[in-house]
C-alpha positions, 0 to 999 in steps of 0.5 A, spaced: 378 037 848 380 044 845 385 048 848 382 054 845 383 060 849 378 066 847 382 072 846 379 076 851 383 072 856 389 070 853 391 077 851 389 080 858 393 085 860 398 083 865 401 090 866 399 097 866 403 099 860 399 093 856 392 096 858 389 099 852 385 106 852 386 108 859 393 111 860 391 117 865 388 112 870 394 107 869 399 113 870 396 115 876 396 108 879 403 107 878 405 114 881 401 112 887 405 106 887 412 110 886 410 115 891 407 110 896 400 114 896 396 108 896 389 109 898 386 103 902 379 103 898 378 104 891 372 105 886 373 103 879 367 105 875 365 105 867 362 102 862 363 094 861 369 091 858 374 097 859 379 094 864 376 096 871 377 088 874 383 088 870 386 094 872 385 092 879 388 085 878 394 088 876 394 093 881 394 087 887 399 083 884 404 089 883 404 092 890 406 085 892 411 084 887 418 083 891 422 085 885 418 091 882 421 094 876 424 100 874 418 103 871 413 100 877 411 094 873 410 087 877 416 083 875 412 077 874 418 072 876 418 073 884 414 068 888 408 073 890 407 074 882 408 067 880 403 065 885 398 071 883 399 068 876 397 061 877 391 063 882 394 061 888 395 067 892 393 068 899 393 075 899 388 076 893 381 075 894 375 076 889 368 077 890 362 077 885 357 081 888 352 079 883 351 073 886 354 073 893 351 080 895 348 078 902 350 081 908 353 074 911 357 074 904 360 081 907 361 079 914 365 072 911 370 077 907 370 082 913 372 076 918 378 075 914 380 082 913 384 082 920 389 077 918 396 079 916 399 077 909 404 071 910 407 074 903 408 081 901 405 087 904 398 087 902 391 083 902 387 086 896 380 085 897 376 086 889 368 086 890 366 086 882 359 089 881 359 092 887 352 096 886 349 089 887 350 089 894 344 089 899 343 095 903 344 091 909 351 089 906 353 096 904 352 098 912 356 092 914 361 094 910 362 102 912 366 101 918 371 096 915 372 100 909 372 107 913 378 104 918 381 098 915 387 094 917 394 098 914 395 091 910 388 091 907 386 095 900 379 094 897 378 095 890 370 096 888 368 095 881 362 097 878 358 099 872 353 103 875 356 108 880 349 112 881 347 106 885 352 106 890 350 109 896 354 116 898 357 114 904 360 108 900 363 113 895 366 118 900 370 113 903 374 111 896 378 114 891 374 114 884 377 112 878 372 114 872 374 109 866 372 111 859 370 108 853 376 106 849 377 110 843 376 106 836 383 107 834 386 104 840 381 098 839 383 097 832 390 097 834 389 092 839 385 087 834 391 088 829 396 086 835 392 080 836 390 078 829 398 079 827 399 073 833 394 069 831 396 069 824 390 072 821 390 077 815 385 082 816 383 088 812 383 095 816 375 096 814 373 090 817 377 091 824 374 098 824 367 095 824 368 091 829 371 096 833 364 100 832 360 094 834 364 094 840 361 101 842 368 102 846 369 096 850 375 091 849 372 085 851 366 085 847 371 087 841 375 080 842 369 076 843 366 079 836 373 077 833 373 070 835 366 069 832 368 072 825 375 068 825 371 062 827 366 064 821 371 066 816 378 062 818 385 066 818 382 071 812 378 076 816 375 080 810 370 087 811 364 082 807 365 077 811 364 082 817 358 086 815 355 079 813 356 075 819 354 082 824 348 083 820 351 090 818 349 094 812 355 096 808 356 103 807 357 103 800 349 103 800 349 110 803 353 113 799 349 110 793 343 113 796 346 120 798 348 120 791 341 119 788 339 124 793 344 129 790 341 128 783 334 129 786 333 121 783 327 119 786 327 112 782 334 110 784 333 112 791 327 108 792 330 102 788 336 102 793 332 102 799 328 096 796 335 092 795 336 094 802 329 091 805 330 085 800 336 084 804 333 083 810 335 090 814 330 094 818 327 101 815 328 103 822 336 101 822 337 104 815 334 111 817 339 111 822 344 109 819 343 115 814 343 119 819 349 118 821 352 118 814 350 125 813 353 127 820 359 124 817 359 128 811 358 134 815 364 133 819 368 132 813 366 139 811 371 142 815 378 140 817 378 141 824 372 137 825 374 131 820 377 127 826 370 127 829 369 121 824 371 114 826 373 111 820 379 108 816 383 113 812 380 110 805 373 110 808 374 118 810 377 119 803 370 117 800 366 121 805 371 127 803 369 127 796 362 126 797 362 132 802 365 136 796 358 135 793 354 137 798 352 144 801 351 144 809 343 146 808 342 140 804 345 136 810 342 140 815 335 139 812 336 131 810 338 131 817 332 134 820 328 129 815 331 123 818 330 125 825 323 126 825 322 120 821 326 116 826 321 119 832 314 117 828 317 110 825 315 106 831 308 109 831 307 109 823 302 103 821 306 103 814 313 104 816 316 103 809 312 108 806 314 113 811 321 112 810 320 112 802 316 119 803 323 121 807 327 119 801 322 123 796 322 129 801 330 129 801 331 128 794 326 134 793 331 139 796 335 141 791 330 142 786 325 146 791 330 153 791 329 153 783 321 152 784 321 158 789 325 163 784 319 161 779 314 163 784 317 169 785 318 171 778 310 169 777 308 174 782 
């Protein structure tokens, strides 16, 4: 039997300082512990895989630590911390509301609340995916949530805050977890890769981070998948091959052809992309994103809006110097219309090819307009 542990679990943060990309929230929670301003009900909400349940567990461990550090972190050595880490703590209860969402499940939880903790100061109840609770379960929970015993703290976690009834929201301190920044995900992946003796290319980690869409757990899952695929040498080519991501070099090549008004080159490059098995809809959406990144490279104030590695940013800056804003704006408009019409089109390939021909013709339009004026 393999003793492999997935990265999302192996490198799950155990202290506030190791939580990735949620510094504002972790600082607030540490200050609450420092100043003894703990609320009796918290609501952690945000996208999947950004640290909601992780922060709830760290908070539960830290407030019962008997030898809390000067930085207000759990010591991981006292009896309370050890029992928590081993999963044997009697002060910590976690309920998955996705599968335990009935009124009876909540009543069972409420029946335990009045018992004081035998070790530590608090009993912490984490209810994950709390928006899945039934209306009856929410109603049964209201009174306990409003007036719990002093030793009880409830931490609710959800990805869909809008589904929670206002009476529950009004009883909680609400923390909105944001998507984790691409650079933070890349830094954490590099840390994991170093610990696991995996050599990586910066562009490869950036592609994984973009694929994760702001979720650290998703990024770790993709990282594990790719290490299994390519071994301990994670290259950019291996990543785009396994994730079926279109190489950005194609977009640079297409844009160069459009700038030269070289319609045959643009169509041949698009044909290469189709032959490789990529969908035209994905291509036109990617081209729009490529043009958007070129646009933000036109100004030093907006270049940070492009989440790419330094070497790729240099390529974008070089191509941006050869593109005027009007060409980019008109091309983006063509891409937008093509995306909207793609699914309704009976000949989707021709639709994309027509868009490429229109974009390739943009550079020659001003000269033709001048000729028309002279003829008059």
